[in-house]
C-alpha positions as a Markdown table, in Angstrom:
| # | Residue | x | y | z |
|---|---|---|---|---|
| 1 | Unk | -17.8 | 9.0 | -15.1 |
| 2 | Unk | -21.1 | 7.2 | -14.8 |
| 3 | Unk | -20.7 | 5.5 | -18.1 |
| 4 | Unk | -17.2 | 4.3 | -17.1 |
| 5 | Unk | -18.5 | 3.0 | -13.8 |
| 6 | Unk | -21.3 | 1.1 | -15.4 |
| 7 | Unk | -18.9 | -0.5 | -17.9 |
| 8 | Unk | -16.6 | -1.6 | -15.0 |
| 9 | Unk | -19.5 | -3.1 | -13.1 |
| 10 | Unk | -20.7 | -4.9 | -16.3 |
| 11 | Unk | -17.2 | -6.3 | -16.9 |
| 12 | Unk | -16.9 | -7.5 | -13.3 |
| 13 | Unk | -20.3 | -9.3 | -13.6 |
| 14 | Unk | -19.8 | -10.9 | -17.0 |
| 15 | Unk | -16.1 | -11.6 | -17.0 |
| 16 | Unk | -15.4 | -12.5 | -13.4 |
| 17 | Unk | -18.9 | -13.6 | -12.3 |
| 18 | Unk | -19.0 | -11.2 | -9.3 |
| 19 | Unk | -22.2 | -10.0 | -7.7 |
| 20 | Unk | -22.9 | -6.3 | -8.2 |
| 21 | Unk | -24.0 | -5.9 | -4.5 |
| 22 | Unk | -20.6 | -6.9 | -3.2 |
| 23 | Unk | -18.6 | -4.4 | -5.4 |
| 24 | Unk | -17.1 | -1.1 | -4.3 |
| 25 | Unk | -14.8 | 1.5 | -5.8 |
| 26 | Unk | -11.3 | 0.9 | -4.5 |
| 27 | Unk | -9.4 | 3.5 | -6.5 |
| 28 | Unk | -10.1 | 6.1 | -9.1 |
| 29 | Unk | -7.1 | 7.5 | -11.0 |
| 30 | Unk | -7.0 | 10.2 | -13.6 |
| 31 | Unk | -3.8 | 10.6 | -15.6 |
| 32 | Unk | -2.8 | 13.0 | -18.3 |
| 33 | Unk | -3.4 | 11.7 | -21.8 |
| 34 | Unk | -1.9 | 12.8 | -25.2 |
| 35 | Unk | -2.4 | 16.4 | -26.3 |
| 36 | Unk | -4.0 | 17.1 | -29.7 |
| 37 | Unk | -2.1 | 20.0 | -31.3 |
| 38 | Unk | -4.1 | 22.4 | -33.4 |
| 39 | Unk | -3.5 | 25.8 | -34.9 |
| 40 | Unk | -5.8 | 28.9 | -34.7 |
| 41 | Unk | -5.6 | 31.6 | -37.4 |
| 42 | Unk | -4.6 | 35.0 | -36.1 |
| 43 | Unk | -4.1 | 38.4 | -37.7 |
| 44 | Unk | -1.6 | 39.2 | -40.4 |
| 45 | Unk | -1.4 | 35.5 | -41.6 |
| 46 | Unk | 0.0 | 34.2 | -38.3 |
| 47 | Unk | -1.1 | 31.1 | -36.4 |
| 48 | Unk | -1.2 | 30.4 | -32.7 |
| 49 | Unk | -0.9 | 26.9 | -31.3 |
| 50 | Unk | -3.8 | 25.3 | -29.3 |
| 51 | Unk | -3.3 | 22.2 | -27.1 |
| 52 | Unk | -6.5 | 20.2 | -26.6 |
| 53 | Unk | -5.8 | 18.1 | -23.5 |
| 54 | Unk | -7.1 | 14.6 | -22.9 |
| 55 | Unk | -7.0 | 12.3 | -19.9 |
| 56 | Unk | -7.0 | 8.6 | -19.0 |
| 57 | Unk | -9.4 | 7.6 | -16.3 |
| 58 | Unk | -9.0 | 4.2 | -14.4 |
| 59 | Unk | -11.4 | 2.7 | -12.0 |
| 60 | Unk | -10.4 | -0.3 | -9.8 |
| 61 | Unk | -13.3 | -2.2 | -8.2 |
| 62 | Unk | -13.0 | -4.7 | -5.3 |
| 63 | Unk | -15.3 | -7.0 | -3.5 |
| 64 | Unk | -16.5 | -6.7 | 0.1 |
| 65 | Unk | -15.3 | -9.6 | 2.2 |
| 66 | Unk | -18.4 | -11.3 | 3.6 |
| 67 | Unk | -18.2 | -13.9 | 6.4 |
| 68 | Unk | -20.3 | -17.0 | 6.2 |
| 69 | Unk | -20.7 | -17.5 | 10.0 |
């Protein structure tokens, strides 16, 4: 999660020229990703399925509105 947050902050600074001090996390969303299907050997020559689950993590940053008065 820290690596993802650091990447989002770096993208905001470099691509959109935003100040790091004015950014905050607006939304964090974790969705189900694809499942990697594998097989585990069992007794008597049989196999049992294994599902290795993955996830997609999204972070949305926003800026704090500052007044110039």
